[in-house]
PLY file of the C-alpha trace (Angstrom):
ply
format ascii 1.0
element vertex 69
property float x
property float y
property float z
element edge 68
property int vertex1
property int vertex2
end_header
-50.05 94.38 -29.30
-50.98 97.44 -30.60
-54.50 96.92 -30.90
-55.44 94.37 -28.34
-58.07 96.89 -26.42
-60.59 96.13 -29.52
-60.56 92.61 -28.40
-61.98 94.26 -25.12
-64.45 96.42 -26.93
-66.09 93.93 -28.49
-66.15 91.45 -25.01
-67.98 94.22 -24.02
-70.32 94.71 -26.16
-71.29 90.62 -26.38
-71.37 90.46 -22.87
-74.13 93.47 -22.83
-75.91 92.29 -25.90
-76.25 88.84 -24.51
-77.37 90.52 -21.26
-80.22 92.49 -23.60
-81.67 89.54 -25.66
-79.86 90.70 -28.85
-78.70 86.98 -29.06
-77.65 87.27 -32.89
-75.85 91.40 -32.83
-74.03 88.45 -29.92
-72.96 86.25 -32.50
-72.01 88.76 -34.84
-70.08 91.04 -32.73
-68.35 87.16 -31.70
-67.53 86.73 -35.07
-66.26 89.80 -34.88
-63.60 89.31 -32.21
-62.65 86.03 -33.94
-61.90 88.11 -37.29
-60.71 91.20 -34.87
-58.10 88.33 -33.13
-56.70 86.56 -36.22
-55.93 89.92 -38.03
-54.34 90.97 -34.59
-52.21 87.58 -34.67
-50.85 88.26 -38.48
-50.00 92.29 -38.20
-48.62 91.12 -35.29
-46.08 88.36 -37.49
-48.13 85.45 -36.45
-50.39 83.63 -38.02
-54.36 82.23 -39.32
-52.17 78.43 -39.99
-54.60 77.34 -41.76
-57.04 79.99 -42.14
-59.47 78.47 -39.82
-60.91 81.73 -38.73
-61.20 83.83 -41.54
-63.25 80.54 -43.01
-65.02 79.83 -40.20
-66.33 83.66 -39.98
-67.13 84.11 -43.78
-69.25 81.13 -44.31
-71.32 81.75 -41.43
-72.34 85.14 -42.72
-72.64 84.32 -46.59
-75.45 81.45 -44.57
-77.09 84.39 -43.05
-76.49 86.15 -47.13
-78.53 83.31 -47.90
-81.43 83.28 -45.17
-79.49 80.24 -44.34
-79.67 80.97 -40.59
0 1
1 2
2 3
3 4
4 5
5 6
6 7
7 8
8 9
9 10
10 11
11 12
12 13
13 14
14 15
15 16
16 17
17 18
18 19
19 20
20 21
21 22
22 23
23 24
24 25
25 26
26 27
27 28
28 29
29 30
30 31
31 32
32 33
33 34
34 35
35 36
36 37
37 38
38 39
39 40
40 41
41 42
42 43
43 44
44 45
45 46
46 47
47 48
48 49
49 50
50 51
51 52
52 53
53 54
54 55
55 56
56 57
57 58
58 59
59 60
60 61
61 62
62 63
63 64
64 65
65 66
66 67
67 68
């Protein structure tokens, strides 16, 4: 998987954010890692069978846009 390195970068950024009290950023980076993982799997011929990762992230961002989070 030629894009797998991005997962390591997002994980490292999330660790840095958590370690420095940037909890909202850490949560966003977790979401980004899930989206990246789903897209990488799809491009590699796999699937996100029920789209759970994408729906979960979309719902979270919709809630934030409304001020719910």
